[in-house]
VEXSEVEX-861113 format. One line per 3 residues: number of its first residue (from 1); for each residue x, y, z of N, C-alpha, C. Coordinates in steps of 0.05 Angstrom, whole numbers, plus 5000, padded with zeros to 4 digits. Last residue first. Example, Ala and Ser with C-alpha at 12.3 -4.5 7.8 and 13.67 -1.06 7.14 Angstrom:
# VEXSEVEX-861113
2	5257 4955 5142 5273 4979 5143 5258 5001 5157  5264 4886 5156 5246 4910 5156 5264 4934 5156
END
This chain:
# VEXSEVEX-861113
233	3739 5347 7356 3727 5368 7385 3698 5391 7369  3752 5323 7318 3717 5318 7327 3719 5332 7354  3795 5345 7297 3776 5339 7271 3754 5335 7288
230	3832 5321 7329 3825 5352 7329 3803 5355 7306  3834 5262 7321 3820 5271 7344 3815 5301 7337  3831 5246 7255 3848 5248 7277 3835 5266 7298
227	3803 5184 7226 3806 5215 7228 3826 5218 7242  3782 5132 7182 3805 5148 7182 3789 5178 7197  3719 5101 7218 3729 5119 7193 3756 5122 7199
224	3688 5075 7255 3692 5059 7232 3707 5082 7217  3678 5097 7310 3663 5111 7284 3672 5099 7257  3720 5072 7339 3687 5071 7349 3666 5079 7322
221	3762 5069 7307 3749 5053 7315 3726 5049 7321  3777 5125 7319 3775 5110 7283 3758 5077 7287  3778 5139 7368 3749 5146 7345 3754 5140 7321
218	3820 5106 7368 3792 5100 7394 3779 5116 7383  3865 5133 7344 3852 5104 7337 3823 5095 7352  3867 5182 7367 3859 5185 7339 3846 5158 7338
215	3879 5175 7424 3855 5178 7422 3846 5181 7389  3931 5161 7411 3902 5137 7429 3883 5141 7424  3950 5187 7355 3951 5192 7386 3931 5163 7388
212	3999 5188 7307 3978 5180 7308 3978 5180 7337  4048 5243 7303 4050 5207 7305 4016 5208 7318  4061 5297 7302 4054 5273 7278 4043 5252 7285
209	4067 5306 7357 4045 5322 7342 4040 5310 7320  4124 5287 7363 4095 5273 7382 4068 5288 7369  4153 5304 7325 4142 5272 7320 4126 5266 7335
206	4156 5356 7355 4148 5358 7326 4133 5328 7318  4181 5340 7395 4156 5356 7399 4144 5348 7375  4231 5325 7375 4217 5302 7390 4185 5308 7396
203	4235 5359 7316 4251 5345 7344 4228 5333 7357  4255 5400 7270 4251 5382 7275 4262 5363 7289  4231 5458 7270 4253 5450 7291 4243 5420 7281
200	4204 5490 7211 4191 5482 7245 4220 5463 7250  4188 5554 7176 4201 5522 7175 4212 5519 7213  4122 5575 7175 4151 5580 7184 4165 5548 7183
197	4069 5567 7171 4086 5587 7158 4110 5593 7161  4059 5492 7159 4057 5515 7183 4075 5531 7160  4013 5441 7175 4014 5452 7162 4021 5487 7174
194	4021 5368 7182 4016 5396 7198 4035 5409 7177  3990 5313 7177 3997 5328 7168 3996 5350 7180  3971 5237 7173 3967 5265 7184 3985 5280 7181
191	3946 5205 7118 3964 5213 7132 3958 5234 7143  3915 5154 7084 3909 5176 7093 3933 5186 7117  3925 5116 7023 3932 5116 7057 3919 5143 7059
188	3924 5058 6970 3906 5085 6985 3922 5089 7019  3980 5043 6951 3965 5040 6968 3949 5059 6974  4031 5046 6935 4006 5056 6915 3989 5038 6916
185	4078 5041 6970 4067 5018 6957 4043 5019 6943  4108 5091 6961 4127 5065 6966 4113 5044 6962  4071 5136 6947 4096 5127 6930 4103 5102 6927
182	4004 5123 6971 4029 5116 6979 4049 5113 6950  3949 5162 6936 3967 5141 6935 3993 5142 6951  3915 5199 6987 3917 5192 6958 3928 5163 6969
179	3904 5249 7038 3892 5219 7032 3907 5226 6999  3918 5288 7096 3930 5278 7065 3922 5258 7063  3892 5327 7146 3900 5293 7136 3902 5296 7097
176	3918 5377 7182 3906 5372 7166 3905 5334 7157  3934 5434 7239 3933 5404 7230 3920 5392 7213  3976 5487 7230 3947 5473 7227 3955 5446 7218
173	4002 5543 7254 4009 5514 7247 3977 5509 7252  4002 5594 7269 4022 5595 7248 4016 5560 7235  3945 5603 7307 3971 5599 7304 3983 5600 7282
170	3890 5630 7320 3914 5643 7299 3938 5636 7308  3854 5597 7352 3880 5607 7356 3895 5625 7348  3830 5560 7313 3819 5588 7326 3836 5603 7339
167	3864 5538 7252 3867 5545 7282 3848 5563 7289  3832 5495 7208 3844 5530 7208 3837 5531 7243  3848 5430 7186 3831 5454 7203 3845 5477 7204
164	3856 5411 7116 3870 5421 7140 3841 5439 7158  3848 5360 7074 3835 5377 7097 3844 5383 7115  3876 5341 7020 3887 5353 7036 3860 5370 7050
161	3883 5293 6962 3864 5314 6973 3874 5320 7001  3909 5271 6902 3904 5274 6927 3891 5307 6938  3906 5219 6857 3898 5249 6855 3898 5241 6886
158	3947 5183 6804 3940 5192 6835 3930 5218 6833  3956 5174 6748 3934 5159 6757 3933 5165 6794  4010 5200 6735 3979 5212 6732 3951 5191 6740
155	4058 5214 6773 4044 5195 6761 4014 5198 6756  4078 5269 6774 4094 5249 6760 4082 5214 6756  4036 5304 6787 4046 5305 6766 4070 5283 6755
152	3981 5294 6813 4004 5283 6823 4009 5289 6795  3938 5340 6838 3934 5318 6821 3962 5311 6813  3890 5357 6892 3914 5360 6877 3918 5338 6864
149	3856 5404 6928 3853 5383 6910 3881 5381 6889  3846 5424 6999 3858 5421 6973 3856 5395 6959  3802 5464 7043 3805 5434 7029 3822 5445 7004
146	3803 5488 7096 3818 5503 7080 3817 5465 7065  3755 5509 7153 3769 5486 7142 3777 5502 7119  3722 5552 7179 3738 5527 7201 3751 5510 7183
143	3713 5581 7140 3714 5594 7158 3728 5573 7177  3749 5553 7072 3728 5569 7097 3730 5578 7125  3786 5556 7013 3789 5565 7046 3756 5564 7047
140	3805 5516 6967 3790 5537 6974 3785 5538 7008  3868 5508 6931 3857 5502 6952 3837 5525 6950  3893 5465 6872 3884 5491 6878 3870 5479 6906
137	3950 5435 6845 3922 5437 6836 3908 5458 6858  4007 5387 6836 3993 5412 6825 3960 5418 6832  4059 5354 6863 4036 5356 6856 4027 5390 6857
134	4120 5314 6855 4099 5349 6852 4075 5346 6850  4148 5269 6898 4133 5275 6875 4122 5301 6880  4204 5283 6921 4195 5257 6915 4182 5254 6892
131	4245 5332 6890 4220 5328 6911 4214 5300 6909  4280 5384 6878 4293 5356 6880 4273 5336 6905  4253 5431 6884 4250 5414 6857 4254 5395 6866
128	4271 5459 6932 4246 5441 6928 4243 5429 6907  4315 5484 6956 4317 5461 6923 4299 5449 6929  4301 5494 7003 4312 5516 6982 4316 5503 6956
125	4296 5453 7039 4282 5466 7024 4273 5494 7008  4318 5385 7027 4329 5423 7026 4307 5438 7023  4297 5348 7012 4311 5345 7027 4319 5373 7041
122	4224 5329 7009 4240 5350 7002 4261 5338 7024  4167 5309 7004 4182 5297 7005 4212 5317 6999  4121 5342 6950 4133 5333 6969 4145 5311 6976
119	4117 5404 6932 4138 5393 6921 4135 5371 6948  4055 5433 6910 4066 5415 6931 4090 5401 6925  4018 5481 6889 4040 5473 6881 4052 5459 6906
116	3956 5515 6879 3972 5502 6894 3990 5487 6884  3920 5573 6874 3933 5560 6862 3945 5545 6883  3853 5590 6910 3888 5600 6902 3896 5567 6896
113	3795 5609 6896 3810 5592 6894 3841 5593 6890  3759 5660 6880 3761 5653 6906 3784 5626 6912  3783 5686 6824 3765 5667 6829 3775 5663 6863
110	3808 5738 6798 3787 5728 6792 3766 5706 6800  3872 5699 6789 3857 5721 6783 3825 5716 6782  3896 5660 6835 3881 5652 6811 3868 5686 6807
107	3961 5668 6867 3927 5674 6867 3924 5663 6840  3991 5608 6904 3989 5628 6883 3961 5637 6873  4038 5581 6943 4004 5585 6938 4002 5609 6922
104	4076 5520 6947 4085 5541 6943 4050 5558 6940  4091 5476 6997 4081 5488 6986 4080 5516 6987  4141 5426 7016 4137 5447 7005 4120 5460 6992
101	4153 5377 7063 4142 5381 7037 4137 5409 7036  4189 5321 7100 4182 5358 7094 4170 5359 7069  4183 5269 7147 4176 5282 7118 4166 5310 7108
98	4211 5239 7195 4189 5266 7190 4201 5273 7158  4225 5177 7206 4237 5202 7202 4220 5223 7201  4226 5115 7198 4221 5130 7223 4236 5158 7228
95	4206 5086 7157 4230 5111 7157 4243 5116 7185  4154 5081 7162 4176 5057 7159 4204 5059 7164  4132 5126 7194 4135 5101 7206 4157 5074 7194
92	4140 5188 7170 4145 5166 7158 4149 5141 7176  4095 5243 7188 4113 5224 7197 4117 5198 7187  4101 5313 7158 4089 5285 7169 4108 5268 7178
89	4086 5385 7139 4102 5357 7161 4088 5340 7160  4105 5433 7099 4087 5415 7110 4096 5388 7117  4102 5498 7097 4112 5478 7109 4093 5455 7104
86	4098 5555 7045 4088 5534 7066 4099 5514 7071  4097 5613 7007 4105 5587 7021 4096 5578 7048  4048 5660 6973 4067 5658 7000 4079 5623 6994
83	4040 5691 6927 4019 5691 6950 4050 5687 6975  4043 5707 6862 4060 5686 6883 4046 5705 6911  4025 5739 6822 4007 5721 6836 4020 5705 6854
80	4043 5802 6834 4047 5785 6813 4031 5762 6834  4044 5880 6827 4036 5852 6852 4033 5827 6825  4112 5903 6805 4078 5903 6803 4071 5873 6824
77	4165 5904 6854 4159 5894 6827 4122 5896 6829  4185 5912 6896 4192 5931 6876 4182 5926 6856  4175 5876 6934 4169 5904 6941 4170 5920 6919
74	4210 5838 6913 4183 5833 6915 4163 5860 6920  4257 5850 6925 4251 5849 6903 4221 5850 6892  4256 5847 6991 4267 5860 6970 4249 5866 6946
71	4242 5784 6981 4228 5808 7005 4233 5839 6987  4243 5740 6951 4258 5755 6955 4242 5785 6966  4205 5711 6905 4202 5702 6944 4225 5726 6955
68	4173 5725 6856 4188 5731 6869 4190 5726 6900  4160 5685 6789 4150 5690 6817 4172 5701 6831  4164 5671 6729 4170 5707 6750 4163 5707 6781
65	4136 5631 6740 4168 5632 6723 4174 5657 6738  4088 5636 6741 4104 5628 6764 4132 5623 6756  4068 5672 6695 4077 5692 6715 4087 5667 6745
62	4057 5632 6655 4087 5645 6653 4096 5663 6679  4024 5579 6686 4032 5605 6677 4060 5617 6668  4043 5506 6669 4036 5535 6685 4038 5565 6676
59	4064 5465 6644 4036 5469 6651 4026 5495 6668  4113 5458 6632 4102 5457 6658 4074 5462 6664  4108 5475 6576 4124 5453 6581 4110 5439 6606
56	4088 5525 6573 4075 5507 6571 4076 5489 6570  4133 5553 6602 4109 5548 6619 4097 5535 6608  4170 5552 6559 4183 5532 6577 4157 5533 6596
53	4143 5588 6526 4144 5553 6514 4152 5536 6535  4144 5631 6553 4120 5618 6549 4116 5597 6530  4198 5640 6546 4185 5642 6569 4165 5636 6568
50	4198 5646 6494 4215 5625 6505 4199 5618 6525  4176 5704 6487 4162 5683 6468 4177 5649 6484  4199 5735 6520 4172 5731 6526 4168 5710 6510
47	4263 5715 6517 4248 5728 6512 4219 5727 6515  4320 5710 6578 4293 5699 6563 4279 5725 6552  4373 5730 6586 4358 5731 6591 4338 5724 6575
44	4440 5693 6619 4416 5703 6587 4395 5708 6608  4447 5670 6669 4464 5693 6656 4460 5695 6628  4417 5646 6706 4409 5667 6698 4435 5682 6675
41	4420 5593 6701 4437 5601 6718 4441 5635 6723  4375 5575 6661 4380 5565 6693 4400 5586 6705  4404 5598 6616 4374 5611 6625 4371 5603 6655
38	4446 5562 6611 4450 5581 6618 4429 5601 6625  4432 5517 6596 4439 5519 6624 4442 5547 6634  4403 5531 6549 4381 5516 6565 4393 5522 6595
35	4447 5532 6520 4428 5551 6525 4412 5546 6552  4469 5476 6527 4475 5492 6534 4466 5524 6534  4428 5449 6496 4429 5437 6524 4447 5469 6540
32	4391 5493 6453 4414 5470 6462 4414 5465 6491  4318 5486 6444 4344 5499 6449 4367 5480 6452  4264 5473 6436 4284 5467 6408 4300 5493 6413
29	4230 5456 6481 4241 5482 6471 4250 5490 6446  4250 5400 6482 4216 5409 6479 4210 5441 6472  4308 5395 6484 4295 5389 6467 4264 5404 6465
26	4312 5428 6538 4321 5447 6513 4309 5429 6486  4287 5378 6572 4277 5409 6574 4288 5422 6547  4327 5344 6563 4296 5344 6549 4289 5369 6554
23	4378 5375 6574 4373 5364 6553 4345 5359 6538  4369 5370 6635 4371 5390 6618 4373 5387 6584  4316 5322 6653 4338 5330 6646 4342 5359 6626
20	4262 5324 6692 4266 5328 6665 4296 5329 6669  4218 5319 6737 4247 5294 6733 4247 5300 6699  4194 5363 6755 4181 5343 6729 4198 5316 6713
17	4228 5371 6787 4206 5374 6798 4183 5351 6774  4267 5399 6755 4266 5378 6774 4250 5362 6783  4241 5436 6731 4245 5421 6714 4260 5397 6734
14	4219 5465 6769 4199 5454 6759 4210 5431 6744  4276 5486 6786 4256 5490 6805 4239 5459 6792  4297 5515 6741 4307 5489 6752 4282 5474 6772
11	4262 5558 6737 4259 5541 6713 4277 5516 6722  4271 5584 6784 4246 5573 6786 4246 5554 6761  4326 5600 6775 4318 5582 6798 4295 5568 6790
8	4314 5631 6728 4328 5612 6719 4324 5589 6743  4287 5678 6754 4272 5663 6733 4287 5631 6724  4333 5695 6783 4303 5687 6805 4289 5671 6779
5	4367 5707 6754 4365 5692 6757 4345 5674 6774  4340 5761 6727 4348 5729 6706 4348 5708 6724  4333 5792 6763 4304 5775 6757 4314 5744 6740
2	4377 5776 6821 4372 5794 6800 4349 5774 6782  4376 5784 6895 4378 5760 6869 4363 5778 6846
END
């Protein structure tokens, strides 16, 4: 993928995540809808000033719009801020299906923290801008846990936190707990989640690993707190 196409894809991703139309974004940077469409399709190049204007609208570093995930292109560019993409899974008991989310991680120069963008509840991992909720924030990794502090960009009244247990056997999967407000009920919730470095097969085995177990419920009742049994081992 050419650089202009990659930048355009990133612009569209953030525009959709922020629930903006082409016309709304175009107005914010004083461009026509037609020009904005050409930017997203990679048909014309952006100058530095326009790139910074668009980044300001999304409240991100311009480097995020330049982020390259294609391995071939990534190897030919100077080291940027993009680190990797991870996938988060949870189970929706109301609709009885798996919710999948995309998490993109970015370096924060001179900091031990990692910049986080969470595209929550997506239908297609490659079109993650079409998400139910968009979060930004940071994480910090310790020996046994990684903590995430996130702000809902679609609803400023919600902050969310994820506490994820680092696997001792070095697997690519990690179990964690997401806490925040339900976008369906606007009530405080705690959700069991799984983070993976690769896309997982959505089958009965994955569902079983996402459901609260009898041990989860027993421990929660015993200690009068919400937890999952992996945290208590």
